C-alpha positions as CSV (number, residue, x, y, z in Angstrom):
1,M,-12.2,42.2,9.8
2,P,-15.7,43.5,10.4
3,P,-16.9,42.7,13.9
4,A,-20.1,41.0,12.5
5,L,-17.9,38.3,11.0
6,A,-15.9,37.5,14.1
7,P,-18.3,35.0,15.8
8,G,-18.9,33.0,12.6
9,L,-15.2,33.0,11.7
10,L,-14.4,31.9,15.3
11,T,-16.9,29.0,15.0
12,W,-15.4,27.9,11.7
13,T,-11.9,28.2,13.0
14,L,-12.8,26.0,16.0
15,A,-14.4,23.4,13.7
16,A,-11.5,23.3,11.2
17,G,-9.0,23.2,14.0
18,L,-11.0,20.3,15.6
19,A,-10.9,18.5,12.2
20,A,-7.1,19.0,11.9
21,L,-6.6,17.9,15.5
22,L,-8.6,14.7,14.9
23,V,-6.4,13.9,12.0
24,L,-3.0,14.8,13.6
25,A,-3.7,13.2,17.0
26,P,-3.2,9.6,15.9
27,L,-0.1,10.5,13.9
28,L,1.5,12.3,16.8
29,S,0.5,9.5,19.2
30,L,1.9,6.9,16.8
31,A,5.3,8.6,16.9
32,A,5.3,8.9,20.7
33,E,4.2,5.3,21.2
34,A,6.9,4.0,18.8
35,L,9.7,6.0,20.5
36,Q,8.8,5.0,24.0
37,G,9.1,1.2,23.3
38,S,11.4,-1.0,25.2
39,G,15.1,-0.7,24.6
40,G,15.2,-4.1,22.7
41,L,12.2,-3.3,20.5
42,W,14.0,-1.7,17.5
43,P,16.9,-4.3,17.4
44,H,14.3,-7.1,17.3
45,L,12.2,-5.4,14.6
46,L,15.3,-4.6,12.5
47,A,16.6,-8.2,12.8
48,Y,13.4,-10.3,12.4
49,V,10.4,-8.3,11.3
50,L,11.2,-5.2,9.2
51,P,13.6,-6.8,6.6
52,Q,10.9,-9.1,5.1
53,A,8.1,-6.7,5.6
54,V,9.9,-3.8,4.0
55,R,11.2,-6.0,1.1
56,D,7.7,-7.5,0.4
57,T,6.1,-4.1,0.6
58,A,8.6,-2.5,-1.7
59,L,8.4,-5.3,-4.2
60,L,4.6,-5.3,-4.1
61,L,4.4,-1.5,-4.6
62,A,6.9,-1.7,-7.5
63,G,5.0,-4.5,-9.2
64,V,1.6,-3.0,-8.7
65,G,2.8,0.4,-9.8
66,L,4.1,-0.9,-13.1
67,L,1.0,-3.0,-13.7
68,V,-1.6,-0.3,-13.0
69,V,0.3,2.2,-15.2
70,A,0.6,-0.2,-18.1
71,I,-3.0,-1.4,-17.9
72,G,-4.6,1.9,-17.0
73,T,-2.7,4.0,-19.5
74,G,-3.1,1.4,-22.3
75,A,-6.8,1.0,-21.7
76,A,-7.3,4.8,-21.6
77,W,-5.5,5.3,-24.9
78,L,-7.4,2.4,-26.5
79,V,-10.9,3.9,-25.8
80,A,-9.8,7.5,-26.4
81,A,-7.9,7.0,-29.7
82,Y,-9.6,4.2,-31.5
83,E,-13.2,3.4,-32.6
84,F,-14.2,-0.2,-32.8
85,P,-17.3,-2.3,-32.1
86,G,-17.8,-2.5,-28.3
87,R,-15.7,0.6,-27.5
88,R,-18.7,2.3,-25.8
89,L,-19.2,-0.8,-23.6
90,L,-15.6,-0.9,-22.6
91,D,-15.6,2.8,-21.9
92,W,-17.6,2.4,-18.7
93,A,-17.0,-1.4,-18.1
94,L,-13.3,-0.6,-17.5
95,L,-14.3,1.2,-14.3
96,L,-16.1,-1.9,-12.8
97,P,-13.1,-3.3,-10.8
98,L,-13.4,-0.2,-8.6
99,A,-16.5,-1.9,-7.1
100,V,-14.6,-4.9,-5.8
101,P,-12.3,-4.5,-2.8
102,T,-8.9,-6.1,-3.2
103,Y,-9.5,-8.6,-0.4
104,I,-12.6,-9.8,-2.1
105,V,-10.8,-10.5,-5.3
106,A,-8.1,-12.4,-3.4
107,Y,-10.9,-14.3,-1.6
108,A,-12.5,-15.3,-4.9
109,Y,-9.4,-16.3,-6.7
110,L,-8.1,-18.4,-3.8
111,D,-11.1,-20.7,-4.4
112,L,-11.2,-20.3,-8.2
113,L,-7.5,-21.2,-8.7
114,H,-7.3,-23.8,-5.9
115,P,-5.7,-27.1,-7.1
116,V,-9.1,-28.7,-6.8
117,G,-11.0,-25.6,-7.8
118,P,-13.0,-25.0,-11.1
119,V,-10.2,-23.5,-13.2
120,Q,-7.5,-26.2,-12.6
121,G,-10.2,-28.9,-12.7
122,A,-11.4,-27.7,-16.1
123,I,-7.8,-27.6,-17.4
124,R,-7.1,-31.1,-16.2
125,A,-10.3,-32.4,-17.7
126,L,-9.4,-30.8,-21.0
127,L,-5.9,-32.3,-21.0
128,G,-7.1,-35.7,-19.7
129,V,-5.2,-35.5,-16.4
130,A,-6.8,-37.4,-13.5
131,R,-5.1,-36.3,-10.4
132,P,-4.3,-32.7,-9.2
133,R,-0.7,-33.5,-8.3
134,D,0.0,-34.6,-11.9
135,L,-0.7,-31.0,-13.2
136,M,0.1,-28.2,-10.7
137,L,-0.2,-24.7,-11.9
138,P,1.7,-21.8,-10.2
139,D,0.3,-21.1,-6.8
140,V,-1.7,-17.8,-6.5
141,R,-0.5,-17.6,-2.9
142,S,2.7,-15.7,-3.7
143,L,4.1,-12.3,-4.2
144,P,3.6,-12.4,-8.0
145,G,0.1,-13.6,-7.6
146,C,-0.7,-10.7,-5.2
147,I,0.8,-8.2,-7.6
148,L,-1.3,-9.5,-10.5
149,L,-4.5,-9.5,-8.6
150,L,-4.0,-6.0,-7.1
151,G,-2.9,-4.6,-10.4
152,F,-6.0,-5.9,-12.2
153,V,-8.3,-4.4,-9.5
154,L,-6.5,-1.0,-9.0
155,Y,-5.8,0.0,-12.6
156,P,-9.0,2.2,-12.8
157,Y,-7.3,4.7,-10.6
158,V,-4.9,5.4,-13.5
159,Y,-7.5,4.7,-16.3
160,L,-10.0,7.3,-15.1
161,P,-7.8,10.5,-15.0
162,T,-5.7,9.4,-17.9
163,R,-8.7,8.7,-20.1
164,A,-10.1,12.1,-19.2
165,L,-6.9,13.8,-20.1
166,F,-6.5,12.0,-23.4
167,L,-10.1,13.1,-24.4
168,M,-9.3,16.7,-23.5
169,Q,-6.0,16.8,-25.4
170,S,-5.8,19.0,-28.5
171,A,-6.2,17.1,-31.7
172,N,-3.6,19.4,-33.3
173,L,-0.8,17.8,-31.3
174,V,-1.7,14.3,-32.2
175,E,-2.4,15.2,-35.8
176,A,0.9,17.0,-36.1
177,G,2.7,13.9,-35.0
178,R,0.8,11.8,-37.5
179,S,1.6,14.3,-40.3
180,L,5.3,14.1,-39.5
181,G,5.1,10.4,-40.3
182,L,5.0,9.0,-36.8
183,S,3.4,5.6,-36.4
184,P,0.5,5.1,-34.0
185,A,2.8,3.7,-31.4
186,A,5.2,6.6,-31.8
187,V,2.4,9.1,-31.5
188,F,1.4,7.5,-28.2
189,R,4.9,7.2,-26.9
190,R,6.3,10.6,-27.9
191,V,3.2,12.9,-27.9
192,A,0.3,11.5,-25.8
193,L,2.3,9.8,-23.0
194,P,4.4,12.8,-22.0
195,L,1.3,15.0,-21.9
196,A,-0.5,12.5,-19.7
197,R,2.3,12.1,-17.1
198,P,0.6,14.2,-14.4
199,A,-2.6,12.2,-14.6
200,I,-0.7,8.9,-14.6
201,A,1.3,10.0,-11.6
202,L,-1.8,11.0,-9.7
203,G,-3.7,7.8,-10.5
204,A,-0.7,5.6,-9.7
205,S,-0.1,7.2,-6.4
206,L,-3.8,6.6,-5.4
207,A,-3.5,3.0,-6.5
208,L,-0.3,2.4,-4.5
209,L,-1.9,4.0,-1.4
210,E,-4.7,1.5,-1.8
211,A,-2.2,-1.3,-2.2
212,L,-0.4,-0.2,0.9
213,N,-3.6,0.0,2.9
214,D,-4.5,-3.6,1.9
215,I,-4.4,-6.3,4.5
216,G,-6.8,-9.0,3.4
217,A,-5.4,-9.8,0.0
218,A,-1.8,-9.7,1.2
219,E,-2.5,-12.0,4.1
220,F,-4.6,-14.4,2.2
221,L,-1.9,-14.6,-0.5
222,G,1.0,-15.1,1.9
223,V,2.7,-11.7,1.4
224,R,3.9,-10.3,4.7
225,T,3.6,-6.5,4.1
226,L,4.0,-3.8,6.7
227,T,0.2,-3.7,7.1
228,V,0.0,-7.4,7.7
229,S,2.9,-7.1,10.2
230,I,1.2,-4.4,12.1
231,Y,-2.0,-6.4,12.5
232,A,0.0,-9.6,13.5
233,T,2.1,-7.7,16.0
234,W,-0.9,-6.2,17.7
235,V,-3.4,-9.2,17.5
236,N,-1.0,-12.1,18.1
237,R,1.5,-10.4,20.5
238,S,-0.6,-7.5,22.0
239,D,2.5,-5.4,21.4
240,L,1.3,-1.9,20.8
241,P,4.7,-0.2,20.8
242,G,5.9,-2.8,18.3
243,A,2.9,-2.3,16.0
244,A,3.4,1.5,16.3
245,A,7.0,1.2,15.3
246,I,6.1,-0.8,12.2
247,A,3.4,1.7,11.4
248,L,5.9,4.5,11.7
249,V,8.1,2.8,9.1
250,M,5.0,2.3,6.9
251,L,4.3,6.0,7.2
252,L,7.6,6.7,5.6
253,F,6.4,4.7,2.6
254,V,3.3,7.0,2.4
255,L,5.4,10.1,2.6
256,A,7.7,8.7,-0.1
257,L,4.8,8.0,-2.4
258,M,3.4,11.5,-1.9
259,A,6.8,13.0,-2.6
260,V,7.3,11.0,-5.8
261,E,3.8,11.9,-7.0
262,R,4.4,15.6,-6.5
263,A,7.8,15.4,-8.2
264,A,6.3,13.7,-11.2
265,R,3.7,16.4,-11.6
266,R,6.1,19.3,-11.0
267,R,6.3,21.8,-13.9
268,R,3.8,19.8,-15.9
269,G,1.1,22.4,-16.0
270,Y,1.0,22.3,-19.7
271,A,-0.7,19.0,-19.9
272,G,-4.2,20.3,-20.2
273,G,-3.5,23.3,-22.4
274,A,-4.7,26.9,-21.8
275,Q,-7.1,27.1,-24.8
276,R,-10.1,25.0,-25.4
277,P,-8.9,22.1,-27.6
278,R,-10.6,20.3,-30.4
279,R,-11.3,16.7,-29.5
280,M,-8.9,14.1,-30.9
281,G,-10.5,12.1,-33.7
282,R,-10.5,8.3,-33.2
283,Q,-9.0,6.0,-35.8
284,R,-11.6,3.4,-36.9
285,L,-10.6,-0.3,-36.6
286,R,-12.2,-3.1,-38.6
287,G,-11.8,-6.8,-38.8
288,L,-9.1,-8.6,-36.8
289,P,-7.6,-5.4,-35.3
290,A,-11.0,-4.4,-34.0
291,L,-11.5,-7.8,-32.5
292,A,-8.1,-7.7,-30.9
293,A,-8.8,-4.2,-29.5
294,F,-12.0,-5.3,-27.9
295,A,-10.3,-8.4,-26.4
296,L,-7.5,-6.4,-25.0
297,G,-9.9,-4.0,-23.4
298,L,-12.1,-6.8,-22.0
299,A,-9.3,-8.7,-20.4
300,P,-8.8,-6.5,-17.4
301,V,-12.5,-6.2,-16.9
302,A,-12.8,-10.0,-16.9
303,V,-10.0,-10.5,-14.5
304,G,-10.8,-7.6,-12.1
305,F,-14.5,-7.8,-12.0
306,L,-16.4,-10.4,-14.1
307,A,-14.7,-13.6,-12.9
308,P,-14.8,-12.7,-9.1
309,A,-18.3,-11.3,-9.4
310,A,-19.6,-14.4,-11.2
311,Y,-17.9,-16.6,-8.6
312,L,-19.6,-14.7,-5.8
313,V,-23.0,-14.9,-7.4
314,V,-22.7,-18.7,-7.9
315,Q,-21.4,-19.3,-4.4
316,A,-24.0,-17.1,-2.7
317,V,-26.9,-18.7,-4.6
318,R,-25.6,-22.2,-3.6
319,R,-25.2,-21.1,0.0
320,V,-28.7,-19.6,0.2
321,Q,-30.3,-22.6,-1.5
322,F,-28.5,-25.0,0.9
323,A,-28.9,-23.1,4.3
324,G,-31.0,-20.0,3.6
325,V,-30.0,-16.6,4.7
326,S,-28.3,-16.7,8.1
327,P,-29.7,-14.4,10.8
328,R,-26.1,-13.5,11.5
329,I,-25.6,-11.9,8.1
330,L,-28.6,-9.7,8.8
331,G,-27.0,-8.5,12.0
332,E,-23.7,-7.8,10.2
333,V,-25.6,-5.8,7.6
334,L,-27.1,-3.7,10.4
335,N,-23.7,-3.2,12.1
336,T,-22.1,-2.2,8.8
337,V,-24.8,0.3,7.9
338,L,-24.9,1.7,11.5
339,Y,-21.1,2.5,11.8
340,A,-20.7,3.5,8.1
341,G,-23.8,5.7,8.4
342,L,-22.8,7.5,11.5
343,A,-19.3,8.1,10.1
344,T,-20.8,9.4,6.9
345,L,-23.1,11.9,8.6
346,A,-20.2,13.1,10.8
347,A,-17.7,13.3,8.0
348,T,-20.1,15.0,5.6
349,A,-21.2,17.7,8.1
350,L,-17.6,18.4,9.2
351,G,-16.3,18.3,5.6
352,L,-19.0,20.8,4.4
353,L,-18.1,23.1,7.3
354,V,-14.4,22.9,6.7
355,A,-14.8,23.6,2.9
356,A,-17.2,26.5,3.4
357,G,-15.0,28.6,5.5
358,P,-12.9,30.2,2.7
359,R,-16.1,31.0,0.8
360,L,-17.9,32.6,3.8
361,F,-15.2,34.7,5.3
362,A,-13.1,37.4,3.6
363,G,-9.5,38.1,4.5
364,P,-6.1,36.3,4.4
365,V,-6.5,32.6,3.6
366,A,-3.1,31.1,4.2
367,W,-3.8,29.9,7.7
368,R,-7.2,28.7,6.7
369,A,-5.8,26.7,3.8
370,A,-3.3,25.1,6.3
371,L,-6.2,24.0,8.5
372,V,-8.0,22.5,5.5
373,R,-4.9,20.7,4.3
374,C,-4.3,19.2,7.8
375,A,-7.9,18.1,7.9
376,T,-7.6,16.2,4.7
377,L,-4.3,14.4,5.4
378,G,-6.1,11.3,6.7
379,Y,-7.0,10.0,3.2
380,A,-3.3,9.4,2.5
381,V,-2.8,7.5,5.8
382,P,-3.6,3.7,5.6
383,G,-6.3,2.5,8.0
384,A,-3.8,0.3,10.0
385,I,-1.7,3.3,10.8
386,L,-4.7,5.4,12.0
387,A,-6.0,2.5,14.1
388,I,-2.7,2.0,15.9
389,G,-2.3,5.7,16.4
390,L,-5.8,6.1,17.9
391,M,-5.4,3.4,20.6
392,P,-3.2,5.4,23.0
393,P,-5.2,8.7,23.0
394,L,-8.5,6.8,23.3
395,A,-7.2,4.7,26.1
396,G,-5.9,7.8,27.9
397,L,-9.3,9.5,27.3
398,D,-11.1,6.4,28.8
399,A,-8.9,6.4,31.8
400,A,-9.4,10.2,32.4
401,L,-13.2,10.0,32.1
402,D,-13.4,6.9,34.3
403,G,-11.2,8.6,37.0
404,A,-13.3,11.7,36.9
405,S,-16.5,9.7,37.1
406,R,-15.2,7.8,40.1
407,A,-14.2,11.0,41.8
408,L,-17.5,12.7,41.2
409,T,-20.0,9.8,41.5
410,G,-18.1,6.9,43.0
411,T,-18.8,4.7,39.9
412,G,-16.7,4.2,36.9
413,L,-17.7,4.7,33.2
414,G,-15.7,1.8,31.8
415,L,-14.8,2.0,28.1
416,V,-16.2,4.9,26.3
417,G,-13.8,5.2,23.4
418,L,-11.5,2.3,22.9
419,G,-13.3,-1.0,22.3
420,T,-16.6,0.8,21.3
421,G,-18.2,2.0,18.2
422,V,-16.9,5.5,18.9
423,A,-13.3,4.4,18.0
424,L,-14.4,2.9,14.7
425,V,-16.5,5.9,13.7
426,Y,-13.6,8.2,14.6
427,A,-11.2,6.2,12.4
428,Y,-13.7,6.3,9.5
429,V,-14.2,10.0,9.8
430,V,-10.4,10.8,9.9
431,R,-9.7,8.3,7.1
432,F,-12.3,9.7,4.7
433,L,-12.8,13.3,5.7
434,A,-10.9,14.4,2.6
435,I,-13.7,13.1,0.3
436,P,-16.5,15.4,1.6
437,V,-14.1,18.3,1.9
438,G,-13.1,17.9,-1.8
439,T,-16.6,17.4,-3.2
440,S,-18.0,20.3,-1.1
441,E,-15.2,22.5,-2.4
442,A,-16.0,21.5,-5.9
443,G,-19.7,22.2,-5.4
444,L,-19.1,25.6,-3.7
445,A,-16.8,26.7,-6.5
446,R,-19.8,26.6,-8.9
447,V,-21.8,29.0,-6.8
448,P,-21.3,32.6,-7.7
449,R,-19.7,34.6,-4.9
450,S,-22.2,37.4,-5.5
451,L,-25.0,35.2,-4.1
452,G,-23.2,34.8,-0.8
453,D,-22.2,38.5,-0.7
454,A,-25.8,39.5,-1.3
455,S,-27.0,37.3,1.5
456,R,-24.5,38.9,3.9
457,V,-25.4,42.4,2.8
458,L,-29.0,41.6,3.6
459,G,-28.0,40.8,7.2
460,R,-27.8,37.0,7.0
461,S,-25.3,35.3,9.2
462,A,-22.6,33.0,7.9
463,A,-24.6,29.9,9.1
464,A,-27.8,31.2,7.5
465,T,-26.0,31.9,4.2
466,L,-24.5,28.4,4.2
467,A,-27.8,26.7,5.0
468,Q,-30.1,28.8,2.8
469,I,-27.9,29.7,-0.1
470,H,-24.9,27.4,-0.6
471,L,-26.3,24.1,0.6
472,P,-29.4,24.0,-1.7
473,L,-27.1,24.8,-4.7
474,T,-24.4,22.3,-3.8
475,W,-26.4,19.4,-2.4
476,P,-25.7,17.1,-5.4
477,A,-21.9,17.4,-4.8
478,V,-22.4,17.0,-1.0
479,L,-24.6,14.0,-1.5
480,G,-22.1,12.4,-4.0
481,G,-19.3,12.9,-1.4
482,A,-21.5,11.3,1.3
483,L,-22.1,8.3,-1.0
484,L,-18.4,7.8,-1.6
485,V,-17.7,8.0,2.2
486,F,-20.3,5.5,3.0
487,V,-19.0,3.0,0.4
488,D,-15.4,3.4,1.6
489,C,-16.5,2.8,5.2
490,V,-18.3,-0.4,4.2
491,K,-15.2,-1.6,2.3
492,E,-12.6,-0.5,4.9
493,L,-10.9,-3.6,6.5
494,P,-7.7,-2.8,8.4
495,A,-9.2,-0.1,10.7
496,T,-12.3,-2.2,11.2
497,L,-10.4,-5.3,12.2
498,L,-8.3,-3.4,14.7
499,L,-11.0,-1.1,16.3
500,R,-14.4,-2.8,16.0
501,P,-16.2,-3.3,19.3
502,L,-15.8,-6.7,21.0
503,N,-18.0,-9.5,19.6
504,V,-19.2,-7.2,16.7
505,E,-18.9,-8.3,13.1
506,T,-19.4,-6.3,10.0
507,L,-19.6,-7.6,6.4
508,A,-15.9,-7.0,5.9
509,T,-14.7,-8.7,9.1
510,H,-17.1,-11.6,8.5
511,L,-15.6,-12.2,5.1
512,Y,-12.1,-11.9,6.5
513,G,-12.8,-14.5,9.1
514,E,-14.3,-17.0,6.6
515,A,-11.4,-16.6,4.3
516,A,-8.9,-17.1,7.2
517,R,-10.7,-20.3,8.0
518,G,-10.9,-21.5,4.4
519,T,-14.7,-21.6,4.4
520,Y,-15.1,-19.6,1.3
521,E,-18.7,-20.5,0.4
522,D,-19.9,-19.2,3.8
523,G,-18.5,-15.7,3.1
524,A,-19.8,-15.4,-0.5
525,L,-23.0,-13.6,0.4
526,A,-21.2,-11.0,2.6
527,A,-18.7,-10.4,-0.3
528,L,-21.5,-10.1,-2.8
529,L,-23.3,-7.5,-0.6
530,I,-20.0,-5.5,-0.4
531,V,-19.6,-5.6,-4.1
532,A,-23.2,-4.5,-4.7
533,V,-22.6,-1.5,-2.4
534,G,-19.4,-0.8,-4.2
535,L,-21.2,-0.4,-7.6
536,A,-22.8,2.8,-6.3
537,P,-19.7,5.1,-6.7
538,V,-18.9,3.5,-10.1
539,A,-22.4,4.7,-11.2
540,V,-21.6,8.2,-9.8
541,L,-18.3,8.3,-11.7
542,L,-19.9,7.2,-14.9
543,R,-22.4,10.1,-14.6
544,T,-20.2,12.9,-13.3
545,A,-16.5,12.2,-13.2
546,T,-15.7,11.5,-16.9
547,P,-16.1,13.7,-19.9
548,R,-18.4,12.5,-22.6
549,A,-16.7,10.5,-25.2
């Protein structure tokens, strides 16, 4: 390696190694904390905690997985293969549930479907039933209710990549199936579906990771998942080893999901085809079939976005008209923006630096790729696991710094990491670092290597090349990644609940507290603000992430 490259390469290696260490530290700490628990810890967990938590988690993931695959794949085929009035509207509207976090949907439907809520009240009025106890609908506070709500919110993770793949499929394959006499259903089942399996597997795995990360919806709806058990063990019992042990079991679910997703995509490289395909022609629907198609496409949008969004708007307007805008909500907005903003800046800068290394430095890339892969592992780890894993190293760091300060100055520093905003920002960065790394890699891949090589030949350093050549050409991708990180930080609930500073509320934790107390109308404005922020990445996806139909 040329000597001139050594200083820059060393700097990049240290930065990438730091990013990998930041991600791996809570996972290693988690295992150490779980294994050093008291002798009676695991028998207690195996007897009283894990059976129900593992059963509920497994059933929840199985149900949500089936539902998101069915809804997402069906919706993708509907808008890709058929032409009918309203198809263009559904094409982008089917992405809207991505803007609503799962815990907000549960929050909204708990009030909407309450025995004395508007839905059951309207049904009783229509049927002439006077008292709620004379007509009781199935309770949404149940495992089936949780599966349904999560499925209708998370299906876009399957819809988005599957729709893109359907649109890029060769028309020859579909038309060959039709010419052989296959019915539309048979063409979908025997031709389109097998080709789309990699995209379906990828989308389903992302949806299930989101379901596994959920804490608010599951707790609100009475489902005791592993995430809920982690939070209850730490908050109610202050049992860190117990929470770490449950988190370790939850990590096995994550590894299993990743293994299943990789197995589903193995040897499926033919899905996209090597040559540029001719777009598949849509079959035109008219009359009743067209109306039925539009109604089928609109149903998941109505359940996953329109109904909860309309509820939040109505409740927020009522609350503001009755009591105005609380000064507390303004403070929570500032807290949310502060912590999400700091994490976004740190994650974006670190992600760009990590992604730029393989482009800036020549030579073997195996060890660099390993560092990048380690740095992006955090996105697959639920927030509750990261939070529990961060507590011991941050507590140890606080103790070491406090001891050093007392030895040098005679006064202690107190809490520097744990219990402060540092811990929360750290968790956000680790959890979402994969996003800026991925978007930066995508942006850098579009920059010709010759530009960077010319800059180095002219004597520019690696840092100058990155700042003056690559960054100006990749800033849209970097900015898009930063936007996604910011929105995910605003919506993140498990890590925020566990690591937020004392007496500090964000929009997400405020909403969680109001739902836990049953005062739904008081949290409607916070929920509406989170949904409004969540619409930003949907707009980005509409512009950049989907091929033109």
